[in-house]
N, C-alpha and C positions, 0 to 999 in steps of 0.2 A: 503494499500499500504506499502510495507515494505522499510525503508530508506537503501539505498546502502552507508553503512558508510564507506568502503573501497575507493570509488569514492571520497567521501567528504574528507577524509584524504589526498588523492593525490591532490586534488585541493588546499588544505592548505599548500602544502609543500614550497610555496613561502615564502620568508622572510617578517613577519609582521612587519610593521611599523606605526607610528602615526604621522600625518602631521597635525599640529595645525594652521589653516588658516581660514579666511573669505571667501576667494575666491577659487572656484573650480579649476579656471585655474591653480592655483599654484600647486594643488594636481596632475592635468595631466601632468604639467610641469616636475614635480619631478619624477613621475611615468616613463614618457618617458626618461628623462635623465638617470636614474638608469638602465634601461632596454637596452639603448643602450651602456652601460658599462658592460652589462652581468650580471646584478643583477635581478632576478625574485622578484620583490617586491610586496607586497599586502598592500597598503596603506589605513589606517584607517583614515576617514577625521574627524576631530573634528573642529567645527566652533567657539566655545565659550572657554575662559579660565576656566569658571565655570564647564565645562563639562569635563575638563582634568583628574580631580580626579577619576571620575567614571572610565574613559577610563584606567588609569594606574592600577585600581583594576582589571578589566575585561578582558583586552587585554595583552597577554604575548609578547609585542613588543620587537624587537630587537634594535630599534632607535626611537628617537622622533626628528623630524624636525619642529621647531616652529616659524613661522613668526612673528617677532616683529617690532614695529615702531621705529623711531629715538630716543624716549625717554629711557635712559638706565634703568628706573623703569619697563618697559614692560618686558624686559628679566630677571629683578629681580623677579617680580611676577611669571613668569613662572618656575623659577628654586626653588621659595619657595614652589609652589605646589609639585613639584617633591619631595622635601626633606620632606614635611609634610607627603607624602604617602609612603615614603621609597624607591623610585624606584631608583635602582642603573643603569639603563640604559643610554647609552650615549645620550647627547643632543646637537643638532646642531641649532644656531640661524640662521635663514634666513633674512637677510636685503636687502634694495634696494642698499645700498652703504655699503663698508667695508674698514676700514684702520687698521693700527697696534694699534691705540687706543681703537677702538671699539672691536677688537679680545681680547685685554688684559683685558678690563672691562669685557667682557662677561665670559672669562675663570676665572676670579677671582670670579665670581658670581657661577661657577660651570659648566658652559657649556664647551663641548670640544672643539668647534671652531665656527667661524661664516662663512656663505657661502652666494652666491647670485646666482641668475638664471642667471645673466649676463656672468658669467664664468662657463659654464657647466662642462670643463675639471676639474677645482679644485673642484667643487662639487662632481663629480664622484670619484676623488682621496680622498677626505676626508671621503665619505661614506665608499669607499672600505677600508680605514685604519680603521675607527672605527668599522665596521662590522666585520672584521678580528679580531681586539683586543675582541671585545665582544664574537665572537665564540670561541676563545681561552679560555676566561674566563669560558663560559658555558660548554666547554668541560672539563677543569679542574673540575668543580663543579659536572659534570656528572661523571667523574670518581671517584671522592670521594664518592658520592652516590651510585655508582655501587658497589664500594668495601664494603660499609656499608651494603648494601642491600644483598651482597652475603653472608656476615657473618651472618646476621639475618635469611636467607634462610637455611643456613647451619645448624645453630643452631635448627630452627624450625624443618628441617628435621631428625636430629639427635634425637630430643626429640619426634618424631613420631607424630607431629602436624597434625591435620585434619581440620585446620582452613579453614573458607569459605572466598575466596579471589576474588576481582574483580579489574580489571583495567578500569580506567575511563580518558578519553580526552574530555576536552571541554564539561563536562557534559554528553557525551555518553559513555555507557559500550561499552568498545571494546575487553574485554577479562573476561572470569570467568573459575574457576576450578570447578571439579565435586562437591565439598562440598558446594560450593555456590548454584548450581543447586539443590542439594539434600535439602538445607535449604528452598529454595524458591519454591520447588516442580516442577521443569521443568525437562524434559527428554533430552533435546537438547540445546546446547550452542546457537543455532541459534534463539531460543526462547527469547533469552536475550540480545545477542550481537547486538548492533545497536540501542537499545532502550534508552531513557533518564533515567538517574540513579534517577531523581526524581519519575518515575513511580513505583520504588520499595519500596517507603516509605511514611508514612502518610503526609499529606500536613503540618501539624504543624511543622514538623521537617524540611521542606524545607528551611527555611531562615537560620538556623543553618548549615545546610548540605552545601548549596551554600557558605557561609562564610567560612567554613572550607576548602572547595575545593580550592577556590581562594587563601587563605592564605598558603594552604599547597603546591599549585603549585609554589608559590612565595618564598618559603623556610622560612616563618615566622610561622609555625605551630609545636609547640613543642610536647613532648609525652603526649598529652591529648586525652582521650577517648569521644566520642560523643555518647549519648543515643538516639534512635529514634524507632518507630514502623515500623517494615517492613511489607509490604503488600504482603502476599502469593498469589500463583497462584490460590488457591482455595477460595480466597476472604477473609480469615481470616487474622488476624494480630498477630505478635509476637513482644515482646519488645527486642531490641537488642543492643549492645555495641560494638562499632568498633573502631579500631586504623586507622589513616590516615598517609601515608608516600608519600613523592615525589619519584617518579622512573621514568622509561623510558619504553615504549612499542614500539617495532618496530623502535627504534632510536628517537622517539619523547617524549617530556615530558609527563607524566602521574602521575595520583595518584592513589594509591594503597589502598584499603579498605580492612581490614582484620577483620573478626568476629571470634574471639577466639572460638575453640570448648571446650567443657567440658572436662578436664584432670582428670583422676581418677587414678592416679598412687599410688602403694602401700604405698609411704611415706606419703601421707594425707588422705588416705582413712578413716582411723578412725576419723579424723577430720570432713571431710565431712559428715560422718554418724552420728556423734554426732549433727552437725549442722541441718541435715535432720530431726533427731528425734525432735528436738526443734521448727520445723516449722508446722504450720498448712497447711494440705493437700490442701484445697480449695483455700487459699488465698496466701500462701507463706509467712504469716506473723508469727511473733513468737506466740506460744501459751500462754495462759494467764500467767500459772506458771513461763514460760522462760522470758517473757516479764517483769514481775514484779522483776525477779532477775537482768535483765539487766538493767531495770530502776532505782532500787536501786543503783547498782553499778556506774552508770553514774551521778546520781545525788549527789553521794557522793564526787565527783570530781568538785572542783570550775570552773565555767564558765571564761573564759579569757576575753570576752568582749560581748557586746550586751545583749540580753535577751534569756531567756530559758522558754519555753511554753509547756504545755502538750494539745493536741488536741483530743477531742472524736469526732469521724466522723460516722454516722449512716443514711441510708435512711429514709426518712420520712414515717410515717404509715407503719413501717415494719411488725407489726403484721397482716394488711390488704394483703400486699403483700405475706406473707406466706400462708395464706388462698387462695389466688388466685392461686399461682402456685404450692403449695405443699411442703413438707419436702424435696423432692429430688431436685425438681426445685429451691428451696431457695438457697441450697449450690451452685448451679452452677450460681445462681444470685449474691451471695455475692463474689465469686470467681471473676467474671467479674467486679463487682463494686471495688473490691480491686486491679484489676489491674489499674483501673483509677487512684487510689490513689498511688499506686506503681509507676506508670510513672511520676507522678508530684512531688514526693518527692525527696529530695536530698539523694545521697547515703548514707551520714552519719546520716539520721534521723533514730532513733529507731522506728520500726513499728511492732505492736502487734495486735492480734484478742483478744477482750476482753468480748465478747458475741455472741450471735447469729448473730447479724448484727453490732455490735460496733466494731469499728476499733480504735486504739489509735497511735497517733504520738507524739513523742518528739522531737521538733524543737528547734535548736538554731539560731537565726538570729541577723541581726543588730539592728533592732527596732521592737517594736510590730506592727507598721505599715507594716512591711514587710510581718509578719506572717498572719496578717489580709487580705493582698493583695492576698497571695497565697491562703488563704481559700476561699476568694470570686471568684478567678479563677477556683477552683476546684468545687465549687457549679454551676458555669455556664456550665463547661464541663459536669458535670453529668446531669443537667437538659437538656442539648442537645443530650445525648446519648441514644440510642435505644438498649436495651439488648435482645439478642434472645436466649429464653430458650424454647429448643423443637422447637415446631411449633407456640410458642407465641413469640409476641413483646412486651416488657415491657419498659415503661418509668417511671422515677421517679425523684424527687427532695431529695435533702440532706441537713441536717443542721449540723452545727459544733460548738461544744463547746470549748472555750478556758479558760485555768486556767493557770494563771501566777504563776511562782514558785519563791519563795524568794530565791536568790542566797546564802544568808548568813545562812539561817536555812532551808534547803528544805525538806519537809515533803512528801513522797511518797504517804501516804494514803490520806492526805489531798489534794494533787494535783490531784489524780484520781477522787475522790468526786467531787471536784470544776468543773473539766472539764465534768464529766457527768451531772452534775446539769445545767451547762452552756449549754449543748446541749439539755436537756429537755426544758429548757426556750426558746431556739431558736425554736423548733418545736412547742410549745404552743403559741408562738407568730405568728404562720402562716407558718413555714418551709421554706426551701430554703434560709437561713440567718445563720449569726454567731451569737454568743453571748459570752460574756466574764464574768468572775468573778474574781477579783483582790482582794483576801482576804489580801494582803499587805496593802491596803489602810486603812483597820480597824486597822490592827496591828500598822500602823505607828501613826494613830491617837491616838491609847490608849498608845503605848509605848514610843513615840518620838515625842514631838512637835517641831515646827521650832525653837522655843528658844533654845532646846536642840541641835539640828543639828547646829544651828549658834554657839553655843560654841564649839562645836566639829570642826567646820571647821577653826574657828579663832585659836583653840589651834593647829590644823595640821599645818596652815600656819606659825604660830610663832615658831613651833619646827620643821619646815621643813619636814613635814612627807607627802609630796606629791611626787609622782614618775611619770617620763614621759614615755609613751611607744610609739614606733613607728610601723607603718604599711607601708609595702612598696607598692608604686604605680608603677605598671609595665607597660612597654611601648608595644603597639600593633604593633609598627612600627620597632620593632627589637633593641636589645641592651639594657643595663642597664643604664637608665638615672639617676640613684642614686637619686631618689625622695621618699620622705616619709611623711606620715600622722602622726601627733603627737596627741596622746590621753593622758588623765592624769587620774592617781588612787590616791585615798587618803588611807593612812594608819592609821588605828584606834588605839588606846592606847594599845590594845593587839597584835598589829603587824599584824592584818588581813587586806587583801585589800579590799576596799570599791569601788564599780563600779560607774562611773558617774550617772548611771541610780537611784541610791540610794540617792545622796546628791545634785546633780546639781539643781533639783527643789528647794529644801529648800535654797540653796545658793542664787539662783534667788530672792526668796521671802526676804531673809535676806539682799539683796544689797550687796552681797560678790563676785558676779561674777567678778567685776573689779579687785579685790585683787587676785582671782584665774589666771585670764588672765595675770596679770603682772608677777606672779610666773612661769606660763609656758613660757612666752616670754623670761625672763631672762634665764631660765634653757635651752632653745632651743638655744639661743645665745650662751651660755657656751658650749653646745654641738657642736655646728658648730665650735667653736673656737678649740676644742680639737679633732675633728674627721673630716675625709674628706668627709663629706656628701656633697652632691651638692645642695639640696633644701629640705626645710623642710616646710610643711603646717601647719600653726598654726592659731587656732581659735579665733574670737574676738567675745565676747557677745554682746548683744544688748547695754548693759551699755558702754562697751568699745567704740562702735561706736559712742555713743553721748559724750563720755568723751573728752573735748577740751583740757586737761592737757596730754592725752596720747602721742601725737606727740613730745612734749618737752622731756616727759621721755625717749621715744623711741630714740632721738637723743643723750641723755645722755648715755643710754645703749650701743649704737652702738659705740660712742667714746670709752667706757670703754672695750667692747669686741674687737674691731678692726676687726670686720669680715665684708665679702662683703655683704651689704644688699640685692644682689640679690639672695642670698642663703635662705633668708626667704620670704615665700609668706603668707600673712595674708588672711584668708578666714571667711566671715560672711554668714550667712544663707540667703535664698531667702526670708523668712518671715521677718527677721530683715530689709532686704534691702527695702522690700515693704513698711513697716511701717514706716521707716525713710529714705525715699530714698534721701533728701536732705543731711541729715548727712552721709548717707553712700557714696554719689557722693564726698562729700567734703574730707571724710577721705580717700577715694580711691585715690583721685587726689593727695592728700598729701603724701600718702605712695608710689605711683608711681613716685613722683619728688623727693623723698628722695632715690630712688633706690630699694625699696621693690617690691615684686610682690603682686597683688591683686586678689582674687578668690572669686567665689559665690558657696557654696554649697547647697545641697538639691535642685537642680535647676530643672525647668520644670513642677512641679506640682501647682504653683501659677497661679493666674488669668491673669497676663499679662508678661510673660516672656521676649516678644520681648522688652517691654518698657525699662526693666532692663539692656538688652544688650545694647541699644542704649544709655542709660544715664550713665552707669557705667563705669569707666576705666579698663575693666577687661582684666586680661591676661589668666585666666583659668575659666571654669565653671565645676562644678561636677554634673553630671545628677543625680537626686533624685533615693535613692535606691529602694523606692516603684515602680518607674516605670520600674526598672530593674528585679524585682521578676518574672513577667510572660512575659518577653520580647520575650524568644525563641520561644514561642508558640502563640503569640498575634499579628496578623498582623496590627490592627490599632495602637496598642502601637507602633510597629516598625515604622509606619509613623509618628507618633508623635515625636519619638526620632530622626528620621532622618530629620525632620523639624527643631528640636532644632540644630543639628550638622551642617546643612547648614546654618542656621542663624549665628551661631558662626563662621564657617569658613568664611564667608563673611566678618566678622570684624576681622579675624585672631586671634580669641580667641581659645586656645587649649581645647580640650574636655576629661573630666575624668568621668568614669561611678563609681558610688558607689556600694559597697556591691554586687560583683559579685560573684555567688556561684558555677558556673559549667561551663563547656567547651563549652556545646551548647550556653549558653548566651555569652560566650566571642566571639564564632564564629559569632553570629549576630551582635554584637558590631563592630567587624572587618569590617563586609561587610558594616555596617552603616557609618563607617568612623571615628568611634571613636577611639581617639589616645591613651589613657591611661585608665586603669582599677586599681581597688583596692577592697579588700574585701578577704573573708576567701579562696577562690579559688587561690588568689594570696599567701597570708601568712596570718597567724594570728598575732595581735599585740605583740611585743617583748619588754621587758623593755631596755630603754636606759642605757648604761653604761657610766657614767660621769668620766672624769679624763684627 
């Protein structure tokens, strides 16, 4: 039975409102009163305050009427939720009684007014006033969007674009252009219009797509591209990249999806031809020769942060597969297998074909754990995939070898040999697994003992050869909150930058982390004193958490720098908090009492995160980056992160996602209610300029 979407849209023309109350009689009274005043209202009833956040994200309402008790804290909690979710809709507080003091208090908290059901005439007048003001604001925003959209459409038309475009309202496709129909293989618009947008995409992309649609409809989506597998009419799939933008369709808010056509103008034809010649026809990956060239060029450039590793990926028992499906079928199989890898990798990953069935991937991520998490997800996905080769259906597993690259002296040949050897080890151990070889461990044991590292670190501290780096923390609720994560680098005697992954472990074993912490804290305070930064997140090691003299030292530093302590947020790892919970709780309480912020990083991967939330005086939690790596396509992981966010929200603890790498992940995080993100998708670390 086909859905009559035009009828549905007509029924939804009434003014959408949210009514927060535990009594249905209040909803009916509001609805009746407003209809008597000529307002066709569609009231969405929310019973509990805990459900308000989800309603604000999912309902594009014009007005919120919230019934509150006599305690002023009731209305304060309501306004706090509205601010937390970035809602700009007008809020009316409904009370049993009202006077000037009550109205003034509520308006100071952010409400537009206070009303009662006892005086319906005033209720009607206040609602009329607020709806008119809200409509004018929406009309102004619509005019601005329309002007911007017109310019974009004109530019697209002048360039001869054949982009595939669809308009979506509340998850339903309401309009498509011929290019969209051609892309998906449909003959008529009626085959698509009125259907859920999600039907056009692989289920793995639904969470990211839903999050992006809601964010875009609320004006909180910037110029980010989403990647997803489109499900075509013939049952096949194709990897797509699309832009989302807020617009209007037939006078109602909508989201426009645009999948850019391949443009081949004369100006870049030679460049495209050159790139095409470098690519393997079956897989789209770089051919071996060109992959080696690009690999050498990339490794010659120092990595700014994190780790860089080379992955060798190959289906297990590849020779047996080749015998089973033949030389022609094996190319089709490798192409489909490479498609899985291509969909999972980040756009910046270097991707090459290194043999009949071997694919190579150069990855840069925050930690080794991030790469291992990505590899495990790919292994699970490949094991569940059915490859169709002619009339045969093939299943297989794959193994992945991980070779770590020394950032100070990268060796292309050694990196490739290490990755290939690790992959062979993984298959010999049974397949469907990862294996890694880190030759740096052998080199470090041979070339630099802990004693040598200890002398180098002490010398760097005495000679002030450490440097601060800052990485922005972006708000998903809109606006620049001026928040930065502080990182540290050591400069060796030759003036070369040394990453934390190279010296931190040695510093820990040499009991030097407390010294490094104090250098970082002092430098961060000096930076705050000289720059208008709003908040810096500064790490404390396990040693500093247990250091009873730190608080007095901090007090002296605070007097010397004369900065507002709220501008510094001290963060400790979940592991340190778990192992030294009493020390962490005491340290956190003392820091909060002194005016500093307190946060937990790498949160959610431990054995008892709920207990840490209950016992530590936290202002922020940073969700562990290993949980973020496969979040966009893993529904179980999404549910786990949602539970963490809900637990934090109940305790009014703000949430930050670590090591966010792409727009799809950001869209899912937005839908899950995470408030902030950091990672290479936001910005890579930048050196702090002191002065």
